[in-house]
DRENTIKOL-982134 format. One line per 4 residues: number of its first residue (from 1); their letters; for each residue x, y, z of C-alpha. Coordinates in steps of 0.02 Angstrom, whole numbers, plus 50000, padded with zeros to 5 digits. Layout:
% DRENTIKOL-982134
NUM	A	X Y Z; ... .
% end
This chain:
% DRENTIKOL-982134
1	XXXX	48742 48290 51612; 48847 48444 51578; 48756 48586 51492; 48853 48683 51363 .
5	XXXX	48861 48873 51367; 48765 48975 51238; 48880 48985 51083; 48877 49176 51074 .
9	XXXX	48904 49196 51259; 49050 49073 51248; 49124 49173 51105; 49106 49334 51210 .
13	XXXX	49192 49253 51360; 49335 49189 51252; 49352 49355 51164; 49354 49450 51327 .
17	XXXX	49486 49333 51394; 49597 49350 51242; 49575 49541 51234; 49617 49565 51415 .
21	XXXX	49765 49448 51406; 49837 49542 51258; 49798 49724 51302; 49848 49708 51484 .
25	XXXX	50012 49621 51448; 50181 49711 51450; 50216 49666 51270; 50065 49766 51210 .
29	XXXX	50168 49925 51235; 50298 49857 51112; 50154 49815 50995; 50099 49997 50999 .
33	XXXX	50276 50058 50970; 50296 49938 50823; 50241 50059 50683; 50361 50191 50749 .
37	XXXX	50514 50097 50680; 50448 50084 50501; 50400 50268 50507; 50574 50318 50565 .
41	XXXX	50653 50208 50434; 50536 50282 50301; 50585 50461 50352; 50768 50412 50351 .
45	XXXX	50768 50328 50179; 50653 50463 50113; 50777 50598 50160; 50917 50495 50084 .
49	XXXX	50818 50474 49925; 50775 50658 49917; 50959 50703 49940; 51009 50581 49800 .
53	XXXX	50869 50646 49687; 50921 50827 49717; 51100 50787 49673; 51052 50692 49517 .
57	XXXX	50918 50816 49465; 51033 50938 49377; 51102 50872 49212; 51255 50961 49147 .
61	XXXX	51313 50967 48968; 51465 51046 48889; 51440 51160 48742; 51580 51176 48614 .
65	XXXX	51541 51348 48544; 51598 51527 48540; 51556 51641 48688; 51421 51730 48587 .
69	XXXX	51338 51566 48540; 51345 51508 48720; 51266 51671 48775; 51121 51642 48652 .
73	XXXX	51093 51470 48722; 51102 51532 48901; 50974 51666 48863; 50855 51540 48783 .
77	XXXX	50876 51423 48931; 50834 51561 49053; 50674 51603 48955; 50618 51424 48947 .
81	XXXX	50662 51391 49131; 50526 51518 49179; 50397 51388 49123; 50365 51272 49272 .
85	XXXX	50369 51108 49180; 50530 51154 49091; 50639 51180 49243; 50733 51016 49207 .
89	XXXX	50830 51092 49065; 51012 51045 49067; 51143 51160 49143; 51260 51228 49006 .
93	XXXX	51450 51235 49027; 51556 51321 48897; 51699 51233 48811; 51828 51308 48694 .
97	XXXX	51806 51288 48509; 51894 51134 48443; 51880 51040 48609; 51872 50854 48593 .
101	XXXX	51705 50782 48652; 51779 50617 48713; 51905 50713 48820; 51767 50823 48895 .
105	XXXX	51664 50667 48938; 51817 50591 49026; 51855 50744 49131; 51824 50695 49310 .
109	XXXX	51857 50869 49382; 51711 50945 49284; 51598 50797 49245; 51460 50817 49116 .
113	XXXX	51329 50699 49048; 51346 50749 48865; 51435 50867 48745; 51344 50980 48620 .
117	XXXX	51450 51027 48470; 51416 51159 48335; 51245 51208 48405; 51200 51331 48267 .
121	XXXX	51273 51236 48120; 51260 51045 48122; 51222 51012 48306; 51283 50850 48379 .
125	XXXX	51250 50779 48553; 51379 50654 48616; 51353 50551 48771; 51283 50392 48844 .
129	XXXX	51114 50421 48764; 50988 50306 48685; 50853 50329 48555; 50718 50444 48623 .
133	XXXX	50821 50501 48772; 50733 50646 48864; 50895 50744 48867; 50899 50749 48676 .
137	XXXX	50721 50817 48673; 50766 50956 48797; 50917 51006 48696; 50814 51010 48537 .
141	XXXX	50688 51126 48624; 50831 51235 48683; 50904 51248 48510; 50734 51285 48434 .
145	XXXX	50710 51431 48557; 50888 51496 48528; 50867 51489 48337; 50695 51571 48341 .
149	XXXX	50637 51747 48375; 50722 51845 48512; 50553 51910 48574; 50504 51856 48750 .
153	XXXX	50378 51723 48779; 50201 51789 48748; 50100 51837 48901; 49960 51716 48939 .
157	XXXX	49806 51768 49035; 49746 51632 49156; 49569 51615 49223; 49567 51511 49380 .
161	XXXX	49418 51404 49427; 49392 51306 49587; 49386 51133 49508; 49354 51041 49346 .
165	XXXX	49288 50866 49310; 49462 50809 49267; 49544 50880 49422; 49409 50812 49535 .
169	XXXX	49425 50637 49458; 49617 50643 49477; 49607 50702 49657; 49479 50567 49705 .
173	XXXX	49585 50433 49621; 49729 50486 49734; 49615 50471 49886; 49551 50302 49827 .
177	XXXX	49725 50229 49808; 49781 50304 49972; 49632 50224 50063; 49670 50058 49982 .
181	XXXX	49854 50068 50032; 49815 50114 50212; 49685 49975 50228; 49803 49848 50155 .
185	XXXX	49951 49897 50266; 49844 49892 50424; 49771 49723 50380; 49942 49650 50333 .
189	XXXX	50020 49719 50492; 49885 49659 50612; 49804 49501 50542; 49958 49392 50567 .
193	XXXX	49936 49399 50758; 49801 49266 50745; 49921 49138 50675; 50046 49152 50814 .
197	XXXX	49916 49156 50952; 49828 49002 50885; 49992 48904 50875; 50036 48951 51051 .
201	XXXX	49871 48887 51121; 49879 48730 51014; 50050 48687 51081; 49985 48714 51259 .
205	XXXX	49831 48606 51228; 49718 48754 51271; 49617 48736 51112; 49575 48554 51151 .
209	XXXX	49519 48602 51327; 49409 48744 51261; 49338 48633 51123; 49281 48506 51254 .
213	XXXX	49171 48642 51334; 49113 48756 51193; 49087 48737 51003; 49241 48766 50894 .
217	XXXX	49143 48901 50802; 49127 48997 50966; 49316 48981 50996; 49359 49048 50824 .
221	XXXX	49228 49185 50833; 49288 49244 51004; 49470 49243 50954; 49435 49333 50791 .
225	XXXX	49335 49474 50870; 49459 49487 51017; 49604 49515 50895; 49497 49637 50796 .
229	XXXX	49463 49737 50955; 49650 49732 50998; 49689 49797 50820; 49559 49937 50833 .
233	XXXX	49633 49985 51004; 49805 50001 50924; 49736 50098 50775; 49646 50217 50894 .
237	XXXX	49809 50249 50990; 49907 50274 50824; 49774 50387 50753; 49766 50494 50910 .
241	XXXX	49957 50510 50910; 49952 50556 50724; 49819 50689 50747; 49917 50763 50891 .
245	XXXX	50079 50764 50788; 49992 50844 50640; 49912 50978 50747; 50080 51019 50828 .
249	XXXX	50194 51007 50673; 50089 51065 50527; 50012 51239 50508; 49825 51257 50534 .
253	XXXX	49722 51222 50379; 49861 51125 50291; 49753 50969 50283; 49616 51062 50191 .
257	XXXX	49710 51040 50029; 49687 50849 50037; 49572 50788 49897; 49403 50752 49972 .
261	XXXX	49319 50583 49931; 49151 50579 49844; 49053 50528 49999; 49138 50659 50109 .
265	XXXX	49271 50636 50245; 49156 50586 50390; 49068 50447 50295; 49230 50397 50212 .
269	XXXX	49314 50373 50381; 49163 50272 50445; 49166 50161 50291; 49354 50143 50310 .
273	XXXX	49332 50077 50487; 49194 49959 50431; 49293 49891 50281; 49449 49869 50390 .
277	XXXX	49344 49768 50511; 49276 49662 50368; 49446 49641 50288; 49522 49589 50455 .
281	XXXX	49378 49467 50489; 49388 49392 50317; 49577 49367 50312; 49581 49327 50498 .
285	XXXX	49452 49189 50476; 49554 49117 50333; 49710 49129 50444; 49621 49033 50582 .
289	XXXX	49581 48895 50461; 49757 48889 50395; 49843 48906 50565; 49735 48772 50639 .
293	XXXX	49826 48647 50529; 49999 48702 50584; 50076 48623 50739; 50242 48714 50754 .
297	XXXX	50311 48888 50730; 50412 48820 50581; 50252 48774 50492; 50180 48947 50527 .
301	XXXX	50335 49027 50450; 50317 48913 50299; 50135 48969 50279; 50172 49152 50304 .
305	XXXX	50253 49183 50135; 50112 49115 50025; 49983 49197 50134; 50071 49365 50121 .
309	XXXX	50091 49348 49931; 49906 49306 49920; 49865 49467 50012; 49975 49566 49894 .
313	XXXX	49882 49485 49747; 49712 49537 49819; 49775 49713 49841; 49840 49715 49661 .
317	XXXX	49669 49654 49599; 49578 49792 49691; 49707 49922 49635; 49686 49877 49449 .
321	XXXX	49497 49904 49469; 49514 50086 49529; 49423 50200 49407; 49352 50056 49304 .
325	XXXX	49169 50014 49285; 49184 49851 49188; 49211 49668 49232; 49373 49700 49330 .
329	XXXX	49287 49816 49454; 49140 49699 49475; 49253 49549 49501; 49358 49640 49633 .
333	XXXX	49201 49696 49724; 49121 49522 49721; 49272 49420 49772; 49254 49423 49960 .
337	XXXX	49439 49442 50011; 49467 49588 49890; 49296 49668 49912; 49344 49784 50057 .
341	XXXX	49489 49857 49955; 49383 49884 49801; 49238 49962 49896; 49344 50084 49995 .
345	XXXX	49407 50149 49827; 49227 50160 49766; 49183 50269 49917; 49313 50393 49859 .
349	XXXX	49254 50393 49678; 49065 50371 49687; 48932 50458 49795; 48811 50308 49798 .
353	XXXX	48784 50233 49973; 48677 50080 49938; 48817 49978 49858; 48916 49992 50019 .
357	XXXX	48772 49922 50124; 48758 49777 50003; 48946 49749 50004; 48956 49748 50194 .
361	XXXX	48813 49620 50203; 48900 49514 50068; 49066 49518 50163; 48981 49475 50329 .
365	XXXX	48901 49324 50248; 49072 49266 50190; 49146 49292 50361; 49021 49170 50434 .
369	XXXX	49047 49046 50292; 49236 49048 50307; 49223 49029 50498; 49108 48879 50475 .
373	XXXX	49228 48797 50351; 49381 48833 50461; 49294 48760 50614; 49240 48606 50521 .
377	XXXX	49414 48583 50450; 49492 48604 50622; 49369 48485 50699; 49398 48350 50569 .
381	XXXX	49588 48363 50556; 49639 48403 50735; 49500 48346 50853; 49481 48177 50778 .
385	XXXX	49551 48079 50924; 49703 48068 51037; 49821 48000 50907; 49914 48091 50771 .
389	XXXX	49805 48204 50670; 49750 48139 50502; 49824 48197 50341; 49729 48218 50181 .
393	XXXX	49847 48108 50085; 49828 47961 50202; 49686 47840 50170; 49598 47749 50309 .
397	XXXX	49643 47564 50308; 49507 47453 50240; 49429 47327 50359; 49460 47149 50309 .
401	XXX	49329 47022 50348; 49376 46857 50426; 49376 46715 50305 .
% end
């Protein structure tokens, strides 16, 4: 009689096999280089967007007025432009008295966005403007300053403090959303490997051979933790390269300006690693259950879109809960698949530690439950005999008794 291996030892053996086969393969180098291409594309499109924004940043308007009136407006604009938040005031271009506004707007050699006529009488702004257009408000502010006193803006004494409750909350919210986005991108990028690997081994009948020797739960557990270790290996390499690049390209102390989370950077990084592991295990366990039902690459591609949209929905649920303390935050923290995203944001906003211990235990419980359900589903639908696997919409034929 053949004696089966201990389930946990079997999971360790399968995990070690999958980890070695993945990390020691030639394609793992391309896996490590994978994030380099999105980064390069992001830098490229970011530079293009910055160039476009800088070109579209300056709004120019033509002013139909006398030279003296134009000088008054230019002086008022220079005074207001000294205020940091008012630097988006439109650039003024003089136009001769009596100029036609429609002709100025059609002039392609000196294009303008609008034409201001009779600024100190009955001012009129002509252009492709709607109700409540920001340009109209800036022109009104400019006219108010030009019509007012010629005295310079009053001096304002500023007392600087290190931080306020509002600034701390805003900074921590930025850190919370940044942590959520990084966790989501890493999970989305790495969790899909389980689907393709499972399909490959199903097509080669490796799963059936392994299931004949060890429990299905051990197979799933080993594969899940193997892919988690592969992902952590990739993250370690990427993080090391990122730290090296930052230390070489950025001046010393430049990262000190980053808003610190409530629990501090060391514990935040530790919780980030723990929540990434839990997010990967939760979504990976669900992927194993879904991928176990697919037999071809086409079916995997069909499943990829709804699975990806479900991940985006989970991220949106956790993002809406940032900064809230009501039912939305509780629901996002309790729902197992969105819990890691909600709790990493909580680590940036709240100093309490005990909720994280409870959340990690809650997520670990759901990992085991999802793995159990996925293994049972796989065993029932795939390992039910040598024939074609059963479908949920097909009913078993009834046995008819001999008359």
